[in-house]
N, CA, C and O atoms as a MOPAC input file, in Angstrom:
PM7 MOZYME 1SCF
protein

 N    -62.40100 1    12.80800 1    44.36900 1
 C    -61.17900 1    12.23000 1    44.76300 1
 C    -61.52500 1    10.95000 1    45.36900 1
 O    -62.48700 1    10.88700 1    46.13500 1
 N    -60.81200 1     9.91300 1    45.08700 1
 C    -61.00100 1     8.59500 1    45.63600 1
 C    -60.54900 1     8.60900 1    47.10600 1
 O    -59.73100 1     9.40800 1    47.56300 1
 N    -61.18000 1     7.62000 1    47.80900 1
 C    -60.95400 1     7.70300 1    49.33600 1
 C    -59.55200 1     7.37700 1    49.79200 1
 O    -59.07600 1     8.09500 1    50.67100 1
 N    -58.89200 1     6.46700 1    49.34400 1
 C    -57.53900 1     6.17800 1    49.78000 1
 C    -56.38300 1     6.62900 1    48.63700 1
 O    -56.60300 1     6.47600 1    47.43600 1
 N    -55.36700 1     7.09300 1    49.05100 1
 C    -54.25600 1     7.39500 1    48.20500 1
 C    -53.04700 1     6.94300 1    48.76000 1
 O    -52.87200 1     6.91900 1    49.97800 1
 N    -52.15600 1     6.56400 1    47.90300 1
 C    -50.78800 1     6.14300 1    48.31100 1
 C    -50.02500 1     7.47200 1    48.59300 1
 O    -50.46000 1     8.55500 1    48.20300 1
 N    -48.88400 1     7.33500 1    49.28000 1
 C    -48.07100 1     8.56000 1    49.38200 1
 C    -47.57200 1     9.08300 1    48.00700 1
 O    -47.52000 1    10.29400 1    47.79300 1
 N    -47.22200 1     8.21000 1    47.12200 1
 C    -46.85100 1     8.69600 1    45.76400 1
 C    -48.02500 1     9.45700 1    45.18100 1
 O    -47.82400 1    10.52700 1    44.60700 1
 N    -49.13500 1     8.99400 1    45.29500 1
 C    -50.40200 1     9.65700 1    44.63500 1
 C    -50.42900 1    10.99700 1    45.37000 1
 O    -50.53600 1    12.00700 1    44.67500 1
 N    -50.34800 1    11.11400 1    46.61900 1
 C    -50.51200 1    12.41100 1    47.30800 1
 C    -49.47100 1    13.42700 1    46.68300 1
 O    -49.78600 1    14.56600 1    46.33800 1
 N    -48.21200 1    12.90200 1    46.57300 1
 C    -47.09900 1    13.75700 1    46.06900 1
 C    -47.54200 1    14.29700 1    44.69600 1
 O    -47.54000 1    15.49900 1    44.43000 1
 N    -47.94400 1    13.27400 1    43.79400 1
 C    -48.30400 1    13.64400 1    42.43800 1
 C    -49.54800 1    14.58200 1    42.35100 1
 O    -49.61200 1    15.38700 1    41.42200 1
 N    -50.59400 1    14.50400 1    43.33900 1
 C    -51.72700 1    15.38200 1    43.27800 1
 C    -51.34600 1    16.83000 1    43.82300 1
 O    -51.86400 1    17.86100 1    43.39300 1
 N    -50.44600 1    16.78500 1    44.75200 1
 C    -50.03500 1    18.11700 1    45.30900 1
 C    -49.24900 1    18.83900 1    44.19000 1
 O    -49.45000 1    20.03100 1    43.96200 1
 N    -48.41900 1    18.16000 1    43.54400 1
 C    -47.58600 1    18.85400 1    42.51700 1
 C    -48.49000 1    19.23600 1    41.36400 1
 O    -48.27400 1    20.31200 1    40.80700 1
 N    -49.49800 1    18.44800 1    40.94300 1
 C    -50.38300 1    18.99500 1    39.94700 1
 C    -51.19300 1    20.22100 1    40.42600 1
 O    -51.42700 1    21.13000 1    39.63100 1
 N    -51.62800 1    20.27100 1    41.70500 1
 C    -52.31200 1    21.31100 1    42.18100 1
 C    -51.51200 1    22.64100 1    42.12200 1
 O    -51.93200 1    23.68600 1    41.62700 1
 N    -50.24000 1    22.44100 1    42.72700 1
 C    -49.33400 1    23.56800 1    42.76800 1
 C    -49.17100 1    24.11900 1    41.42300 1
 O    -49.16100 1    25.33900 1    41.25700 1
 N    -49.03300 1    23.23500 1    40.38000 1
 C    -48.52600 1    23.73500 1    39.09800 1
 C    -49.72700 1    24.28800 1    38.21100 1
 O    -49.56500 1    24.79800 1    37.10200 1
 N    -50.96400 1    24.11900 1    38.85200 1
 C    -52.12800 1    24.59100 1    38.01900 1
 C    -52.83800 1    25.73700 1    38.78300 1
 O    -52.85800 1    26.88300 1    38.33500 1
 N    -53.40500 1    25.39600 1    39.92100 1
 C    -54.13000 1    26.35700 1    40.83800 1
 C    -53.12300 1    27.12100 1    41.63800 1
 O    -53.33500 1    28.30900 1    41.88300 1
 N    -52.13100 1    26.57000 1    42.02600 1
 C    -51.26400 1    27.33900 1    42.94700 1
 C    -50.12700 1    28.10400 1    42.13100 1
 O    -49.36600 1    28.83300 1    42.76800 1
 N    -49.99400 1    27.99000 1    40.92100 1
 C    -49.03900 1    28.68600 1    39.83900 1
 C    -47.64700 1    28.16800 1    40.03700 1
 O    -47.05200 1    27.72500 1    39.05400 1
 N    -47.06400 1    28.18100 1    41.22600 1
 C    -45.70400 1    27.71400 1    41.47400 1
 C    -45.47300 1    27.41000 1    42.87600 1
 O    -46.23400 1    27.85600 1    43.73500 1
 N    -44.46100 1    26.67100 1    43.17000 1
 C    -44.09800 1    26.45100 1    44.50900 1
 C    -43.43500 1    27.60400 1    45.22300 1
 O    -42.59000 1    28.26700 1    44.62200 1
 N    -43.74500 1    27.86300 1    46.38600 1
 C    -42.89200 1    28.93900 1    47.14300 1
 C    -41.52200 1    28.45200 1    47.29000 1
 O    -41.33200 1    27.23500 1    47.28000 1
 N    -40.62700 1    29.19700 1    47.41400 1
 C    -39.23900 1    28.67200 1    47.59600 1
 C    -39.14700 1    27.83900 1    48.87200 1
 O    -39.98500 1    27.94400 1    49.76800 1
 N    -38.10200 1    27.00400 1    48.92900 1
 C    -37.86200 1    25.93500 1    50.07000 1
 C    -37.87300 1    26.65300 1    51.44400 1
 O    -38.51200 1    26.14600 1    52.36600 1
 N    -37.17800 1    27.83600 1    51.62300 1
 C    -37.15000 1    28.51500 1    52.91700 1
 C    -38.50800 1    29.04700 1    53.26700 1
 O    -38.90400 1    28.96600 1    54.43000 1
 N    -39.28100 1    29.61400 1    52.27900 1
 C    -40.55600 1    30.06100 1    52.59800 1
 C    -41.45800 1    28.81400 1    53.04300 1
 O    -42.17700 1    28.85300 1    54.04100 1
 N    -41.34500 1    27.71500 1    52.20700 1
 C    -42.24800 1    26.67200 1    52.70200 1
 C    -41.83100 1    25.96600 1    54.00700 1
 O    -42.64200 1    25.29000 1    54.63900 1
 N    -40.52100 1    26.13700 1    54.41100 1
 C    -40.06400 1    25.64500 1    55.73000 1
 C    -40.74700 1    26.53500 1    56.83800 1
 O    -41.15800 1    26.05800 1    57.89600 1
 N    -40.82600 1    27.78300 1    56.52500 1
 C    -41.38600 1    28.67400 1    57.42500 1
 C    -42.89000 1    28.45900 1    57.60000 1
 O    -43.44200 1    28.56700 1    58.69500 1
 N    -43.49100 1    28.16400 1    56.52100 1
 C    -45.02000 1    27.97400 1    56.45800 1
 C    -45.32100 1    26.63000 1    57.19700 1
 O    -46.33600 1    26.49400 1    57.87900 1
 N    -44.33700 1    25.58900 1    57.02000 1
 C    -44.51400 1    24.35900 1    57.78300 1
 C    -44.53500 1    24.59600 1    59.31000 1
 O    -45.33000 1    24.02600 1    60.05700 1
 N    -43.61700 1    25.46400 1    59.70900 1
 C    -43.52500 1    25.73700 1    61.18500 1
 C    -44.82200 1    26.51100 1    61.70600 1
 O    -45.26300 1    26.36700 1    62.84600 1
 N    -45.35900 1    27.31400 1    60.77800 1
 C    -46.58500 1    28.07200 1    61.13500 1
 C    -47.75200 1    27.01700 1    61.21400 1
 O    -48.61000 1    27.08100 1    62.09400 1
 N    -47.73300 1    26.07600 1    60.27400 1
 C    -48.83600 1    25.14800 1    60.29600 1
 C    -48.68400 1    24.19100 1    61.64000 1
 O    -49.63600 1    23.90200 1    62.36500 1
 N    -47.37900 1    23.76900 1    61.83800 1
 C    -47.24100 1    22.97100 1    63.05900 1
 C    -47.71800 1    23.65600 1    64.34600 1
 O    -48.31700 1    23.09400 1    65.26300 1
 N    -47.34800 1    25.02500 1    64.28200 1
 C    -47.90800 1    25.87700 1    65.54000 1
 C    -49.34700 1    25.91800 1    65.61200 1
 O    -49.89100 1    25.91100 1    66.71700 1
 N    -50.08100 1    25.96500 1    64.44700 1
 C    -51.54200 1    25.93100 1    64.51300 1
 C    -51.99800 1    24.65500 1    65.01800 1
 O    -52.95200 1    24.65800 1    65.79700 1
 N    -51.41800 1    23.49500 1    64.66300 1
 C    -51.76600 1    22.19800 1    65.07900 1
 C    -51.52000 1    22.10100 1    66.63700 1
 O    -52.32600 1    21.55400 1    67.38800 1
 N    -50.40800 1    22.64500 1    67.03300 1
 C    -49.96600 1    22.54000 1    68.47700 1
 C    -51.00300 1    23.34000 1    69.29500 1
 O    -51.38300 1    22.94000 1    70.39600 1
 N    -51.46400 1    24.51200 1    68.71600 1
 C    -52.42100 1    25.32900 1    69.48600 1
 C    -53.82500 1    24.54500 1    69.74200 1
 O    -54.44400 1    24.53400 1    70.80600 1
 N    -54.16800 1    23.93600 1    68.61300 1
 C    -55.48800 1    22.97700 1    68.85400 1
 C    -55.24200 1    21.85200 1    69.84700 1
 O    -56.05400 1    21.57100 1    70.72800 1
 N    -54.01100 1    21.17800 1    69.65500 1
 C    -53.80500 1    20.08800 1    70.55100 1
 C    -53.73800 1    20.47800 1    71.96900 1
 O    -54.31900 1    19.81400 1    72.82700 1
 N    -52.98800 1    21.62400 1    72.27100 1
 C    -52.88100 1    22.08500 1    73.58200 1
 C    -54.23400 1    22.45000 1    74.26100 1
 O    -54.38800 1    22.36200 1    75.47900 1
 N    -55.22200 1    22.87300 1    73.38800 1
 C    -56.50400 1    23.26500 1    73.85900 1
 C    -57.44500 1    22.06900 1    74.04400 1
 O    -58.29400 1    22.04600 1    74.93500 1
 N    -57.26100 1    21.09200 1    73.17700 1
 C    -58.11100 1    19.93300 1    73.21600 1
 C    -57.61600 1    18.84400 1    74.24800 1
 O    -58.41400 1    18.21200 1    74.93900 1
 N    -56.27300 1    18.66800 1    74.30600 1
 C    -55.79300 1    17.62500 1    75.14100 1
 C    -55.06200 1    18.20900 1    76.39500 1
 O    -54.91300 1    17.53600 1    77.41500 1
 N    -54.59600 1    19.54300 1    76.26400 1
 C    -53.78100 1    20.04200 1    77.35000 1
 C    -54.71000 1    20.81900 1    78.31300 1
 O    -55.91400 1    20.59200 1    78.43600 1
 N    -53.99800 1    21.77600 1    78.99100 1
 C    -54.52800 1    22.52300 1    80.01900 1
 C    -55.09000 1    23.89500 1    79.57800 1
 O    -55.73500 1    24.59900 1    80.35400 1
 N    -54.82900 1    24.23300 1    78.34900 1
 C    -55.21400 1    25.64500 1    77.95600 1
 C    -56.61400 1    25.59900 1    77.45500 1
 O    -57.02400 1    24.62000 1    76.83100 1
 N    -57.40500 1    26.70000 1    77.72800 1
 C    -58.79800 1    26.83100 1    77.26100 1
 C    -58.74700 1    27.45700 1    75.97800 1
 O    -57.81100 1    28.17800 1    75.63200 1
 N    -59.84600 1    27.16500 1    75.18900 1
 C    -60.16100 1    27.56000 1    73.91000 1
 C    -60.53000 1    29.05300 1    73.90300 1
 O    -61.24700 1    29.50900 1    74.79300 1
 N    -60.05400 1    29.81300 1    72.92000 1
 C    -60.38000 1    31.19700 1    72.77100 1
 C    -61.46300 1    31.23800 1    71.68300 1
 O    -61.61800 1    30.25100 1    70.96400 1
 N    -62.11200 1    32.18000 1    71.55100 1
 C    -63.13500 1    32.27100 1    70.48400 1
 C    -62.57800 1    31.96000 1    69.06600 1
 O    -63.19300 1    31.29300 1    68.23400 1
 N    -61.35000 1    32.51100 1    68.87500 1
 C    -60.83700 1    32.27900 1    67.42900 1
 C    -60.39900 1    30.85500 1    67.23300 1
 O    -60.18100 1    30.44300 1    66.09400 1
 N    -60.25700 1    30.07900 1    68.29000 1
 C    -59.79700 1    28.64600 1    68.08200 1
 C    -61.06800 1    27.68000 1    67.86000 1
 O    -60.92500 1    26.57800 1    67.33100 1
 N    -62.35900 1    28.17500 1    68.30900 1
 C    -63.46000 1    27.30500 1    68.12100 1
 C    -63.70000 1    27.14200 1    66.60000 1
 O    -63.47000 1    28.00300 1    65.75000 1
 N    -64.19800 1    25.90200 1    66.39300 1
 C    -64.50500 1    25.44500 1    65.05400 1
 C    -63.24400 1    24.94200 1    64.25100 1
 O    -63.36400 1    24.44000 1    63.13300 1
 N    -62.11000 1    25.09200 1    64.83900 1
 C    -60.80300 1    24.39700 1    64.22500 1
 C    -60.99400 1    23.01900 1    64.20000 1
 O    -61.58400 1    22.46200 1    65.12600 1
 N    -60.51900 1    22.35000 1    63.15200 1
 C    -60.66500 1    20.90100 1    62.89500 1
 C    -59.27600 1    20.26200 1    63.03700 1
 O    -58.39500 1    20.66300 1    62.27600 1
 N    -58.99800 1    19.32100 1    63.92400 1
 C    -57.76100 1    18.77700 1    64.20600 1
 C    -57.30800 1    18.04200 1    62.84000 1
 O    -56.15800 1    18.21200 1    62.43400 1
 N    -58.03700 1    17.38600 1    62.27400 1
 C    -57.63700 1    16.66500 1    60.95600 1
 C    -57.31200 1    17.65200 1    59.92600 1
 O    -56.35300 1    17.45400 1    59.17900 1
 N    -58.05200 1    18.71900 1    59.82800 1
 C    -57.61400 1    19.81200 1    58.78700 1
 C    -56.16700 1    20.45900 1    59.07000 1
 O    -55.34000 1    20.71600 1    58.19500 1
 N    -56.01500 1    20.67300 1    60.42100 1
 C    -54.70500 1    21.17400 1    60.81900 1
 C    -53.62500 1    20.22200 1    60.47700 1
 O    -52.57100 1    20.62600 1    59.98500 1
 N    -53.86400 1    18.88700 1    60.73700 1
 C    -52.83100 1    17.88900 1    60.39300 1
 C    -52.56900 1    17.80300 1    58.90500 1
 O    -51.43800 1    17.62000 1    58.45500 1
 N    -53.65200 1    17.94200 1    58.15500 1
 C    -53.64000 1    17.82700 1    56.75100 1
 C    -52.77400 1    19.12300 1    56.14500 1
 O    -52.03100 1    19.01800 1    55.16900 1
 N    -52.96800 1    20.21900 1    56.80200 1
 C    -52.12400 1    21.33100 1    56.36100 1
 C    -50.63300 1    21.09400 1    56.56100 1
 O    -49.82700 1    21.45000 1    55.70200 1
 N    -50.27000 1    20.50500 1    57.66900 1
 C    -48.95400 1    20.15700 1    58.02100 1
 C    -48.38600 1    19.22400 1    56.84400 1
 O    -47.30100 1    19.43300 1    56.30100 1
 N    -49.23700 1    18.18500 1    56.52200 1
 C    -48.79900 1    17.21300 1    55.51700 1
 C    -48.69000 1    17.79200 1    54.26800 1
 O    -47.75400 1    17.43700 1    53.55200 1
 N    -49.51200 1    18.65400 1    53.86000 1
 C    -49.43100 1    19.41900 1    52.62000 1
 C    -48.21500 1    20.01800 1    52.36500 1
 O    -47.54300 1    19.77600 1    51.36300 1
 N    -47.86600 1    20.90800 1    53.36600 1
 C    -46.53000 1    21.65100 1    53.19000 1
 C    -45.33400 1    20.79400 1    53.23000 1
 O    -44.36400 1    21.07700 1    52.52800 1
 N    -45.33600 1    19.77200 1    53.99800 1
 C    -44.29900 1    18.73200 1    54.05700 1
 C    -44.22300 1    18.02800 1    52.64300 1
 O    -43.13000 1    17.74100 1    52.15400 1
 N    -45.30600 1    17.78100 1    52.05800 1
 C    -45.26100 1    17.12900 1    50.70800 1
 C    -44.68200 1    18.12500 1    49.73500 1
 O    -43.91700 1    17.77100 1    48.83800 1
 N    -45.07500 1    19.43200 1    49.93100 1
 C    -44.52400 1    20.41800 1    48.93200 1
 C    -42.96400 1    20.47000 1    49.03400 1
 O    -42.27100 1    20.50500 1    48.01700 1
 N    -42.43800 1    20.47400 1    50.28300 1
 C    -41.01800 1    20.44000 1    50.53300 1
 C    -40.39500 1    19.15900 1    49.95400 1
 O    -39.34100 1    19.27300 1    49.32700 1
 N    -40.92500 1    18.01800 1    50.10300 1
 C    -40.48800 1    16.85800 1    49.44800 1
 C    -40.46200 1    16.89200 1    47.91500 1
 O    -39.49700 1    16.48000 1    47.27200 1
 N    -41.46900 1    17.35500 1    47.41200 1
 C    -41.57500 1    17.56300 1    45.93200 1
 C    -40.48300 1    18.48300 1    45.33700 1
 O    -39.86700 1    18.22400 1    44.30400 1
 N    -40.31900 1    19.52500 1    46.06000 1
 C    -39.48700 1    20.45500 1    45.48500 1
 C    -37.90900 1    20.15500 1    45.77800 1
 O    -37.02300 1    20.73700 1    45.15200 1
 N    -37.67700 1    19.29400 1    46.68400 1
 C    -36.33500 1    18.86600 1    47.03400 1
 C    -36.00000 1    17.45000 1    46.43600 1
 O    -34.91700 1    16.90800 1    46.65900 1
 N    -37.01600 1    16.86300 1    45.64100 1
 C    -36.65600 1    15.54900 1    45.13900 1
 C    -36.77200 1    14.47300 1    45.96900 1
 O    -36.25600 1    13.40500 1    45.64000 1
 N    -37.40900 1    14.59500 1    47.06400 1
 C    -37.50300 1    13.46300 1    47.99400 1
 C    -38.69200 1    12.51600 1    47.69500 1
 O    -39.81600 1    13.00000 1    47.56100 1
 N    -38.48700 1    11.20400 1    47.58900 1
 C    -39.69800 1    10.33600 1    47.33000 1
 C    -40.04700 1     9.85200 1    48.75100 1
 O    -39.30000 1     9.10600 1    49.38400 1
 N    -41.16100 1    10.29300 1    49.19200 1
 C    -41.50800 1     9.98700 1    50.59700 1
 C    -41.91500 1     8.57100 1    50.78000 1
 O    -41.87900 1     8.09300 1    51.91400 1
 N    -42.31000 1     7.83700 1    49.73900 1
 C    -42.52400 1     6.39200 1    49.88000 1
 C    -41.25300 1     5.67300 1    50.24600 1
 O    -41.24900 1     4.85500 1    51.16500 1
 N    -40.08300 1     5.98400 1    49.48900 1
 C    -38.87300 1     5.47200 1    49.71800 1
 C    -38.27000 1     5.84800 1    51.05700 1
 O    -37.67600 1     5.02500 1    51.75400 1
 N    -38.44500 1     7.14000 1    51.39900 1
 C    -37.93700 1     7.69600 1    52.57300 1
 C    -38.60700 1     7.01100 1    53.78300 1
 O    -37.89300 1     6.67400 1    54.72700 1
 N    -39.94200 1     6.78400 1    53.81000 1
 C    -40.56900 1     6.10700 1    54.95100 1
 C    -40.21600 1     4.72800 1    55.15100 1
 O    -40.11900 1     4.23900 1    56.27600 1
 N    -39.98200 1     3.95700 1    53.86500 1
 C    -39.61600 1     2.64900 1    53.96000 1
 C    -38.16200 1     2.48100 1    54.59500 1
 O    -37.89700 1     1.53200 1    55.33300 1
 N    -37.30500 1     3.39900 1    54.27900 1
 C    -35.85000 1     3.47400 1    54.85000 1
 C    -35.99800 1     3.75700 1    56.38600 1
 O    -35.26100 1     3.20700 1    57.20400 1
 N    -36.97800 1     4.63400 1    56.73500 1
 C    -37.11000 1     5.06100 1    57.99900 1
 C    -37.55900 1     3.96200 1    58.91600 1
 O    -37.07700 1     3.80700 1    60.03700 1
 N    -38.57300 1     3.14600 1    58.36200 1
 C    -38.96800 1     2.00700 1    59.12100 1
 C    -37.84100 1     0.96200 1    59.35000 1
 O    -37.70400 1     0.37600 1    60.42400 1
 N    -37.02000 1     0.76300 1    58.23400 1
 C    -35.90700 1    -0.17500 1    58.35000 1
 C    -35.00300 1     0.32300 1    59.50900 1
 O    -34.63100 1    -0.43000 1    60.40900 1
 N    -34.68900 1     1.57100 1    59.43900 1
 C    -33.74700 1     2.24400 1    60.51200 1
 C    -34.37600 1     1.96800 1    61.90800 1
 O    -33.69600 1     1.51300 1    62.82800 1
 N    -35.62200 1     2.24100 1    62.02800 1
 C    -36.22300 1     2.12100 1    63.43900 1
 C    -36.27500 1     0.63600 1    63.80000 1
 O    -36.04500 1     0.29300 1    64.96000 1
 N    -36.54500 1    -0.19000 1    62.92300 1
 C    -36.60000 1    -1.66100 1    63.21800 1
 C    -35.35400 1    -2.28000 1    63.70900 1
 O    -35.34300 1    -3.26800 1    64.44400 1
 N    -34.20100 1    -1.60600 1    63.23600 1
 C    -32.84300 1    -2.04200 1    63.59700 1
 C    -32.44500 1    -1.43600 1    64.88700 1
 O    -32.01400 1    -2.13800 1    65.80100 1
 N    -32.58300 1    -0.08700 1    64.99500 1
 C    -32.08300 1     0.61000 1    66.09600 1
 C    -33.13400 1     0.54000 1    67.25500 1
 O    -32.72000 1     0.58000 1    68.41300 1
 N    -34.36100 1     0.44700 1    67.01900 1
 C    -35.12300 1     0.37700 1    68.18500 1
 C    -35.78900 1    -0.98700 1    68.51900 1
 O    -36.78600 1    -1.06900 1    69.23700 1
 N    -35.14600 1    -2.09200 1    67.92600 1
 C    -35.79900 1    -3.40300 1    68.17300 1
 C    -36.12100 1    -3.70300 1    69.43300 1
 O    -37.23200 1    -4.18200 1    69.65900 1
 N    -35.22700 1    -3.47800 1    70.44500 1
 C    -35.53300 1    -3.85400 1    71.93600 1
 C    -35.75300 1    -2.57000 1    72.71000 1
 O    -36.33100 1    -2.64800 1    73.79400 1
 N    -35.35800 1    -1.42800 1    72.26600 1
 C    -35.24700 1    -0.20000 1    72.95900 1
 C    -36.56400 1     0.07200 1    73.80100 1
 O    -36.56300 1     0.24700 1    75.01900 1
 N    -37.54800 1     0.08300 1    73.09000 1
 C    -38.94100 1     0.41600 1    73.75900 1
 C    -39.35500 1    -0.69200 1    74.70100 1
 O    -39.86500 1    -0.38900 1    75.78000 1
 N    -39.16500 1    -1.98400 1    74.35500 1
 C    -39.54700 1    -3.14600 1    75.19700 1
 C    -38.83700 1    -3.03000 1    76.46100 1
 O    -39.42300 1    -3.34500 1    77.49600 1
 N    -37.58300 1    -2.59300 1    76.48800 1
 C    -36.64800 1    -2.52900 1    77.72600 1
 C    -36.77700 1    -1.16100 1    78.49000 1
 O    -36.06100 1    -0.88900 1    79.45400 1
 N    -37.72900 1    -0.33100 1    77.99600 1
 C    -37.83300 1     0.99600 1    78.60100 1
 C    -38.77000 1     0.91000 1    79.72400 1
 O    -39.95900 1     0.73300 1    79.45800 1
 N    -38.37400 1     1.01700 1    81.00900 1
 C    -39.19800 1     0.87400 1    82.23000 1
 C    -40.36900 1     1.81700 1    82.24400 1
 O    -41.44500 1     1.52700 1    82.76600 1
 N    -40.10600 1     2.98400 1    81.63500 1
 C    -41.09000 1     4.06600 1    81.73700 1
 C    -42.37800 1     3.66100 1    80.82800 1
 O    -43.45600 1     4.22300 1    81.02300 1
 N    -42.23100 1     2.72400 1    79.88900 1
 C    -43.31400 1     2.28800 1    79.07400 1
 C    -44.03400 1     1.03500 1    79.44700 1
 O    -44.86400 1     0.49300 1    78.71700 1
 N    -43.64900 1     0.58000 1    80.69500 1
 C    -44.23300 1    -0.59900 1    81.30300 1
 C    -45.40700 1    -0.28300 1    82.04100 1
 O    -46.02900 1    -1.17300 1    82.62300 1

């Protein structure tokens, strides 16, 4: 696998994997639940690494990047099966944020 991939390439590769190795997509509600599970696993590692909770034996050896990739994987699955082009979606999201938040954060006293 090459080092860098576009968002479109990620969507295509996940789709190929699902249709060959994974057999088929889980339904959308199942994947939404799996996404929440994966976010929970990421939160657990974050809270132990950067928060005040201590690691349990079962937490040791967990990789933060791998947990983030699990979240991304399921999110890409949901995008694929609902027809969302994530490249276009993120472009529109940047446009929205650049208009809505143009001065919002600069004027936030809490961020200074």
